[in-house]
C-alpha positions in Angstrom: 0.0 0.0 0.0 1.3 3.4 -1.0 0.6 6.7 0.7 1.7 10.2 0.0 3.9 11.6 2.8 2.8 15.0 4.0 4.8 17.7 5.7 4.2 20.9 7.7 6.9 22.5 5.5 5.3 23.8 2.3 8.7 23.7 0.5 9.3 20.0 1.2 9.3 17.7 -1.8 6.4 15.3 -2.0 7.2 11.6 -1.6 5.5 8.3 -1.2 5.9 5.6 1.4 5.2 1.9 1.0 3.3 0.5 3.9 3.7 -3.2 4.9 0.4 -5.0 4.0 1.0 -7.5 6.9 0.6 -4.5 9.3 -1.6 -2.0 7.4 -3.5 -4.3 5.0 -5.2 -6.8 7.4 -8.9 -7.2 7.1 -10.5 -5.9 10.4 -12.7 -8.1 12.4 -15.1 -6.6 14.9 -14.9 -9.6 17.3 -11.1 -9.3 17.6 -11.2 -5.5 18.1 -13.9 -5.9 20.7 -11.9 -8.4 22.7 -8.8 -6.2 22.7 -10.7 -3.0 23.7 -12.5 -4.8 26.4 -9.2 -6.2 27.7 -7.7 -2.7 27.7 -10.5 -1.2 29.6 -10.6 -4.0 32.2 -6.8 -3.7 32.7 -7.0 -0.1 33.7 -9.6 -0.5 36.3 -8.5 -0.3 39.9 -10.1 -2.3 42.7 -11.0 -0.9 46.1 -8.8 -1.4 49.1 -10.2 -4.5 50.8 -11.5 -4.2 54.4 -11.6 -6.9 57.0 -15.0 -8.5 57.8 -16.1 -10.6 60.8 -14.3 -13.7 59.5 -11.1 -11.8 58.9 -10.8 -10.2 62.4 -8.5 -12.0 64.9 -10.6 -11.7 68.1 -11.9 -14.3 70.5 -15.1 -16.2 69.6 -16.0 -16.7 73.2 -19.4 -15.4 74.3 -18.5 -12.7 76.7 -21.8 -12.2 78.5 -24.9 -14.0 79.7 -27.8 -14.3 77.2 -30.1 -12.7 79.7 -29.8 -10.5 82.8 -26.8 -8.5 81.8 -28.7 -5.4 80.8 -27.1 -5.2 77.4 -27.7 -6.6 74.0 -27.0 -10.3 73.4 -23.7 -10.6 71.5 -22.1 -13.8 70.5 -18.5 -12.4 70.4 -16.4 -9.3 69.9 -16.0 -9.6 66.2 -19.2 -7.7 65.4 -19.1 -4.4 63.6 -20.6 -2.6 66.7 -17.4 -3.1 68.6 -14.1 -1.2 68.3 -11.7 -3.6 66.4 -14.6 -5.6 65.1 -15.1 -6.6 61.4 -16.5 -4.1 58.9 -20.1 -4.7 57.9 -20.5 -5.0 54.1 -17.0 -3.6 53.5 -15.2 -3.1 50.2 -13.9 -6.4 48.8 -10.9 -7.0 46.6 -11.9 -7.7 43.0 -9.8 -9.0 40.2 -9.8 -6.7 37.1 -6.7 -8.3 35.5 -8.0 -10.5 32.6 -5.6 -12.3 30.4 -5.5 -12.1 26.6 -3.2 -14.0 24.3 -0.3 -11.9 22.9 -1.1 -13.0 19.4 -4.6 -11.7 19.7 -3.4 -8.4 21.1 -0.9 -8.0 18.2 -3.6 -8.9 15.7 -6.0 -6.4 17.2 -3.4 -3.6 16.8 -2.7 -4.6 13.2 -6.5 -4.5 12.5 -6.9 -1.1 14.2 -4.1 0.3 12.0 -5.5 -1.4 8.9 -9.0 0.0 9.6 -7.8 3.6 9.5 -5.8 2.9 6.3 -8.9 1.2 4.7 -11.2 4.1 5.6 -8.7 6.7 4.3 -8.2 8.1 7.8 -4.5 7.4 7.9 -2.0 10.2 7.3 1.8 9.8 7.2 4.0 12.8 8.0 7.6 13.3 7.1 8.2 14.8 10.6 6.3 16.7 13.3 8.6 19.6 13.6 6.7 22.9 14.0 8.4 26.2 13.4 9.0 27.9 16.8 6.5 25.4 18.4 3.6 27.7 17.5 0.1 26.4 18.2 -1.3 28.6 15.4 0.9 26.8 12.8 -0.3 23.4 14.1 -3.9 24.4 14.1 -3.7 25.3 10.5 -2.1 21.9 9.7 -4.8 20.2 11.7 -7.5 22.0 9.7 -6.1 20.4 6.5 -6.6 16.9 8.0 -10.4 17.4 8.0 -10.6 15.7 11.4 -12.5 16.4 14.6 -10.0 14.4 16.8 -6.6 13.1 15.8 -4.2 10.7 17.3 -0.6 11.5 16.4 2.1 8.8 16.9 5.8 9.6 16.6 8.9 7.4 16.9 10.9 6.7 20.1 9.9 10.1 21.5 7.5 12.8 20.5 9.0 15.8 18.8 9.5 18.6 21.4 8.2 21.4 19.1 5.1 19.4 18.3 4.4 18.5 21.9 4.7 22.2 22.9 2.4 23.3 20.1 -0.3 20.7 20.7 -0.4 21.2 24.5 -3.4 23.5 24.3 -5.3 21.6 21.5 -7.7 19.2 23.2 -8.5 17.6 19.8 -5.0 16.2 19.3 -3.6 13.3 21.3 0.1 12.5 21.1 1.9 9.2 21.8 5.3 7.7 21.1 5.3 4.5 19.0 5.7 2.3 22.0 2.3 3.6 23.4 0.3 2.7 20.3 -2.9 0.9 21.3 -6.1 -0.3 19.9 -8.5 1.8 22.0 -6.9 5.2 21.3 -6.5 4.4 17.6 -10.2 3.5 17.2 -11.4 6.4 19.3 -9.5 8.9 17.1 -11.2 10.2 14.0 -7.9 10.4 12.1 -4.6 8.6 12.8 -1.4 10.5 12.0 1.9 8.6 11.9 5.4 9.8 11.2 7.9 7.9 9.1 9.7 7.0 12.3 6.4 5.7 13.8 5.7 3.5 10.7 9.2 2.0 10.9 8.9 1.3 14.6 5.4 -0.3 14.2 6.5 -2.5 11.3 9.7 -3.5 13.2 7.6 -4.3 16.3 5.6 -7.0 14.4 8.4 -8.2 12.2 10.8 -8.6 15.1 
């Protein structure tokens, strides 16, 4: 698959890039994408800090008073929630939000997410992300040319400093290094923007 490489520099020469069909030409499957997105959302959930209930409190189980005649309520032991040091009634419990998903399925899901953007014509490849003087105004003009409401921009090992500075105040642009590319963010974005370095990193990630 060939795509035209774009640039923020109007004087830059136009060029094409050949995308690996094994990464950007996979036919998307809704069931695979759904599994990976569900796995991602489950992985980021945090459970509540567990509390100790009656069965978890180390206190005597001996009945400490007479059933009748004591002038107080009839308690079986000191583990009840009415006593200091007793177990918590209906306390928070530890829940497991750490599902497993095969690595091959996760890799396939990422390939399909990238391929879906390429198939829909929502994939843009940039020569680089360098913005003159890191100006937000210059980036906003470039963003308008993408015809997108929300864009995910993925760079190489690190995000270009001038682009990160220029995009800091633009809520419609999300920026990630290549190592952070994931299915959920790619599908959520209206347009996916990759640099040459990002394409090389992603292709090497799957071919390695």
